[in-house]
C-alpha atoms as one frame of an Amber mdcrd trajectory, in Angstrom:
protein
  80.743 131.491  98.241  82.467 129.658 101.041  79.205 128.770 102.796  78.951
 125.265 104.253  75.903 123.309 103.153  75.096 122.671 106.804  75.716 126.211
 108.070  72.243 126.529 109.633  72.808 123.455 111.806  73.943 124.147 115.336
  77.110 122.375 116.546  74.906 120.095 118.634  72.780 119.089 115.630  75.896
 118.503 113.546  77.341 116.259 116.245  74.135 114.241 116.564  73.737 113.947
 112.797  77.295 112.725 112.266  76.943 110.267 115.148  73.855 108.741 113.527
  75.656 108.816 110.166  78.340 106.442 111.482  76.135 104.508 113.919  73.697
 103.069 111.360  74.472 100.899 108.369  74.118 103.520 105.656  73.526 107.210
 105.032  69.928 106.609 103.816  69.172 104.905 107.133  70.841 107.770 108.967
  68.832 110.404 107.118  65.601 108.530 107.868  66.494 108.241 111.555  67.357
 111.943 111.805  64.035 112.924 110.269  62.091 110.692 112.665  64.120 111.538
 115.755  64.510 115.296 115.445  62.131 116.141 112.575  64.992 117.357 110.396
  64.904 116.580 106.654  68.665 116.508 106.194  68.732 114.143 103.232  71.117
 111.355 102.388  73.681 113.327 100.340  73.793 116.161 102.795  74.390 113.774
 105.697  77.089 112.062 103.657  78.886 115.343 102.941  78.618 116.474 106.557
  79.901 113.160 107.917  82.787 112.847 105.484  83.841 116.474 105.894  83.806
 116.126 109.674  85.702 112.858 109.420  88.346 114.568 107.302  88.793 117.184
 110.027  89.166 114.418 112.598  91.795 112.730 110.394  93.798 115.954 110.276
  93.694 116.144 114.062  94.611 112.459 114.347  97.585 112.892 112.040  98.760
 115.898 114.004  98.666 113.840 117.206 100.639 111.108 115.435 103.274 113.598
 114.282 103.590 115.074 117.757 104.295 111.658 119.243 106.856 110.882 116.551
 108.690 114.135 117.298 109.198 113.239 120.969 112.684 112.406 122.175 113.495
 108.846 123.172 113.478 109.794 126.851 110.039 111.394 126.495 108.685 108.289
 124.785 110.084 106.040 127.489 108.695 108.274 130.259 105.190 108.213 128.798
 102.558 110.958 128.514 102.387 113.496 131.324  99.344 113.154 133.569  98.438
 109.664 132.367  98.553 106.802 134.873  99.684 103.620 133.084  97.442 100.582
 133.551  98.774  97.565 135.395  97.887  95.213 132.540  97.083  95.858 128.899
  96.888  94.207 125.498  97.348  95.415 121.939  95.756  93.520 119.059  95.789
  93.968 115.298  93.875  92.503 112.387  92.531  93.338 108.958  89.041  93.852
 107.599  87.736  94.138 104.069  86.093  97.030 102.272  85.146  97.784  98.673
  86.772 100.777  97.028  85.631 102.582  93.898  88.897 101.707  92.150  89.972
  98.164  91.279  92.987  96.423  92.734  95.989  97.141  90.463  96.682  93.452
  89.830  93.117  92.141  89.678  89.545  93.025  88.791  88.252  93.006  92.362
  87.276  96.108  94.296  87.945  94.516  97.672  90.774  96.004  99.729  92.014
  95.280 103.215  91.904  97.914 105.904  93.949  97.670 109.092  92.544  97.941
 112.609  94.079  97.846 116.057  92.777  97.474 119.580  94.222  98.986 122.760
  92.862  97.277 125.868  93.253  98.046 129.543  92.722  94.765 131.384  91.320
  93.588 134.681  91.471  89.938 135.690  89.399  86.992 134.487  86.322  87.799
 136.557  86.576  91.368 137.822  87.420  94.346 135.628  88.452  96.374 138.694
  91.086  93.851 139.794  94.175  93.740 137.523  96.209  91.361 139.711  97.405
  88.185 137.995  95.862  84.898 139.111  97.559  82.692 141.677  98.827  79.908
 139.432  97.101  78.723 136.272  93.461  79.863 136.509  92.349  77.245 133.987
  94.668  74.199 133.796  92.037  72.048 132.066  90.933  72.508 128.468  87.572
  74.368 128.376  84.654  72.091 127.603  83.695  73.910 124.391  87.101  73.006
 122.898  86.320  69.357 123.651  82.899  69.413 121.979  82.950  68.240 118.358
  80.003  70.317 117.123  81.278  73.522 118.710  84.830  73.057 117.460  83.606
  72.215 113.964  81.479  75.377 113.880  84.304  77.468 115.289  86.851  76.261
 112.758  84.423  76.755 109.888  83.863  80.393 110.906  87.580  81.043 111.213
  88.180  79.353 107.852  85.629  81.606 106.175  87.274  84.694 107.678  90.706
  83.577 106.513  89.380  82.961 103.015  87.756  86.378 102.889  84.255  85.021
 102.441  81.810  87.904 102.370  79.183  88.148 105.063  75.663  88.309 103.597
  74.069  91.723 103.600  71.186  92.212 105.975  67.661  92.723 104.732  68.310
  96.444 105.050  70.124  97.297 101.849  73.180  99.492 102.094  72.081 101.968
  99.442  68.304 102.028  99.346  66.142 104.262 101.495  65.017 102.251 104.514
  61.967 102.948 106.645  63.022 102.338 110.240  60.220 101.165 112.485  59.431
 102.657 115.885  61.055  99.822 117.825  64.359 100.458 116.052  64.108 104.182
 116.726  63.552 103.516 120.420  66.597 101.269 120.437  68.574 103.989 118.676
  67.582 106.584 121.287  68.608 104.210 124.082  71.905 103.514 122.378  72.605
 107.203 121.771  71.999 108.044 125.443  73.943 105.105 126.860  77.564 105.349
 127.942  79.997 103.165 125.945  80.044  99.684 127.447  82.421  96.799 126.958
  80.461  93.804 125.729  79.898  91.151 128.359  82.043  88.082 127.917  80.352
  84.718 127.820  81.346  81.953 130.213  82.942  80.223 127.267  85.441  83.063
 126.869  86.430  83.501 130.522  89.419  81.136 130.515  90.727  82.780 127.349
  90.662  86.481 128.125  90.767  88.780 131.164  88.027  91.314 131.630  88.372
  94.524 129.630  88.241  97.770 131.599  88.601 100.067 128.590  89.141  99.770
 124.851  90.316 102.146 122.157  90.118 101.458 118.423  92.467 102.549 115.632
  91.638 101.938 111.958  92.781 103.143 108.544  92.552 102.329 104.854  96.271
 103.108 104.684  99.063 100.580 104.379 100.863  98.792 107.202 103.372 101.631
 107.590 100.653 104.222 108.133  98.676 101.908 110.407 101.772 101.228 112.487
 102.365 104.953 113.033  98.769 105.532 114.127  98.666 102.521 116.442 101.964
 103.366 118.138 100.826 106.951 118.709  97.557 105.817 120.313  99.289 103.204
 122.479 101.725 105.861 123.707  99.022 108.447 124.449  97.129 105.880 126.551
 100.275 105.080 128.553 100.265 101.418 127.559 103.991 101.294 126.876 104.523
 101.912 130.604 102.171  99.147 131.808 103.630  96.422 134.020 102.145  93.487
 132.110 101.656  93.774 128.356 100.434  91.424 125.657 100.423  91.659 121.870
  97.873  89.200 120.475  97.221  88.230 116.871  96.701  85.425 114.409  99.452
  84.015 112.205  99.657  86.966 109.805 103.272  87.856 109.035 102.522  91.603
 108.954 101.137  91.419 112.490 104.275  89.840 113.904 106.461  92.165 111.848
 104.639  95.039 113.559 105.258  93.494 116.977 108.938  92.930 116.178 109.488
  96.506 115.043 107.399  98.526 117.476 106.431  96.495 120.552 109.076  93.883
 121.245 111.501  96.421 122.735 108.812  97.474 125.244 108.379  93.891 126.490
 104.981  93.227 124.965 104.528  89.452 125.214 103.690  88.003 121.759 100.705
  85.628 121.927  99.160  83.620 119.116  95.376  83.558 119.228  94.698  80.024
 120.431  91.494  79.714 118.390  93.506  79.963 115.167  95.787  77.225 116.503
  92.687  75.127 117.216  91.590  75.363 113.569  94.906  74.008 112.302  95.078
  71.249 114.923  91.486  70.147 114.282  91.926  70.140 110.509  95.176  68.163
 110.682  93.881  65.650 113.233  90.769  64.826 111.188  92.391  65.009 107.722
  92.249  61.615 106.025  90.614  60.018 109.058  86.984  59.156 109.875  85.410
  61.147 112.704  85.676  58.349 115.267  89.428  58.098 114.613  90.302  61.776
 114.115  88.393  63.273 117.038  90.379  61.479 119.800  93.596  62.617 118.078
  92.382  66.218 118.107  91.472  65.967 121.813  94.948  64.744 122.657  96.656
  67.393 120.541  94.576  70.303 121.832  95.284  69.163 125.388  98.982  69.376
 124.637  98.492  72.834 123.074  96.555  74.037 126.130  99.304  72.742 128.400
 101.990  74.505 126.376 103.499  71.293 124.987 103.490  72.397 121.362 106.608
  70.368 120.580 104.642  67.154 121.173 102.025  68.190 118.611 104.751  69.121
 116.117 106.362  65.709 116.598 103.005  63.985 116.058 102.406  66.039 112.898
 105.832  65.096 111.568 104.957  61.432 112.097 101.596  61.910 110.400 103.262
  63.647 107.452 105.622  60.692 107.041 102.596  58.406 106.932 100.818  60.471
 104.277 103.845  61.709 102.370 104.775  65.241 101.235 102.198  67.232  99.229
 102.467  66.859  95.455 101.641  69.281  92.652  98.325  67.517  92.145  97.221
  67.935  95.765  94.651  70.665  96.349  94.046  72.742  99.473  91.746  70.062
 100.912  94.195  67.193 100.424  95.138  65.529 103.762  98.806  65.873 102.813
  98.403  69.608 102.234  96.381  70.147 105.411  98.915  68.321 107.585 101.847
  70.126 105.955 100.163  73.518 106.481  99.450  72.749 110.148 103.009  71.582
 110.741 104.487  74.687 109.160 102.075  76.932 111.074 102.906  75.461 114.486
 106.631  75.471 113.764 106.487  79.167 112.898 104.286  80.101 115.871 105.602
  77.836 118.654 107.427  80.668 120.456 104.071  82.470 120.830 102.145  79.483
 122.235 103.211  79.326 125.907  99.615  79.423 127.036  99.974  78.286 130.689
 102.539  81.050 131.221 100.237  83.662 129.678  97.287  82.546 131.801  99.402
  82.768 134.949 100.283  86.370 134.032  96.624  87.261 133.526  97.102  87.910
 129.799  94.602  87.083 127.028  95.210  84.084 124.804  92.597  84.942 122.205
  91.983  87.854 119.847  88.192  87.523 120.089  87.943  91.166 121.191  89.686
  92.220 117.981  87.460  90.065 115.808  84.345  91.506 117.472  85.654  95.009
 116.799  86.239  94.185 113.119  82.585  93.129 112.897  81.505  96.423 114.463
  83.585  98.348 111.916  82.324  96.158 109.075  78.718  96.848 110.058  79.146
 100.422 108.830  81.653 100.195 106.005  81.410  96.703 104.504  78.769  95.573
 102.039  78.494  94.143  98.551  76.753  97.338  97.396  79.038  99.771  99.216
  81.911 101.348  97.291  84.058 103.958  99.017  86.353 106.588  97.610  89.669
 106.809  99.401  88.954 110.068 101.250  85.312 109.319 102.064  86.040 105.781
 103.177  88.892 106.866 105.441  86.753 109.628 106.963  83.825 107.334 107.823
  86.144 104.570 109.041  87.891 107.053 111.349  84.624 108.342 112.808  83.314
 104.795 113.236  86.501 103.752 115.058  86.316 106.836 117.284  82.706 106.045
 118.166  83.822 102.646 119.513  86.481 104.104 121.846  85.785 104.185 125.576
  88.079 107.221 125.877  85.487 109.073 123.729  87.874 111.125 121.527  84.901
 112.604 119.669  83.694 114.438 122.777  86.846 116.549 122.999  87.006 116.781
 119.196  83.601 118.447 118.960  84.501 120.805 121.789  87.751 121.815 120.087
  85.995 122.078 116.738  83.494 124.601 118.076  86.221 126.615 119.811  88.581
 126.588 116.848  85.917 127.597 114.372  84.776 130.435 116.589  88.368 131.545
 116.962  88.939 131.272 113.241  86.006 133.486 112.291  86.896 135.997 115.003
  90.522 136.227 113.925  89.525 136.356 110.260  87.208 139.278 111.019  89.939
 141.073 112.960  92.381 140.650 110.065  89.805 142.025 107.638  89.186 145.070
 109.775  92.924 145.666 110.166  93.472 145.422 106.410  90.614 147.861 105.802
  92.277 150.406 108.064
């Protein structure tokens, strides 16, 4: 009959319902929250259909924006978007998250797929988001204390190692598929969160030497491949005016697809490529302590990380080459945890990444040397879409991922989307009625 299942819901109720549908961990939780907050028995399936249908509309709008940017002339791309003031300093970051799909991987029996996500950041300085001027000299010439603390470094490297290995995070006590009864305290928190303006998370003192303050962030995410992700990220970066910024960074881990993306799309615009220093720390720590007792390996790590912090990567590479000669080359019988394998991996990693490890220079320019913002964003996306009991179809997963990413953007693209949606739908029904009357005549 052509009647939407949610036709009796006002645009405002639809907007609130969809927001809760992507804010909480699952649709059952969302339906429960909606019933308690606004006394509306929407139901889980109905909320799911409404959210995914709305997300599909947002994807169509997103793709249209992407196509419009791609159709611009070279001069228009270089000039930047009209009416947008470029930031003084910015950073672009990229990474991958994991999500379960209803279909298996073609070459395996697993349902886990990787989605791609990007971060567009307008930067301030290390201590004041309103001040984008670079520091006078190196703002942090000494290695931060947490990188010289054995327990903290060991914990840090273990977390990074689990992420690299794709170890699943345990589900919370609130199951992803079962109906959950939210208590009053959670509802009050939800109301506060819904009313609050988007805020950039406060950085801890531990992070200050590694990353300037963030003035604004935008998030791009898709289940599509690297080609599709690249098109979406470039379009968003252009629309925000980041290509025209004076100081620009592109930060990532050692993933080859990340640096291929930088090479193809961002190198020509003078985005400075920066390896996340925390990933470098994991390799240096593992290699320094491999095949050595703690009391012998820890001083080696401290010396090597000091060299890394000071930008003297060649000294660490030389030390690793010496260590590899002592241990010998890896053999076919060596596993991933063999000291020979660990040292060889670290040596290869630093050799490949050395051009992106000029950390004193980056700090002097007021650019970030860590991708912690990106990793935090991946966790925020994962909160909604990742779970051992969550399986997404391609269209539904992309729709929810898009709405979740939009909800994390400080530019608030959903605000204008809902306004355009109401206007366009009103215009559509009006024009459809006019055409019907004309045909009847």
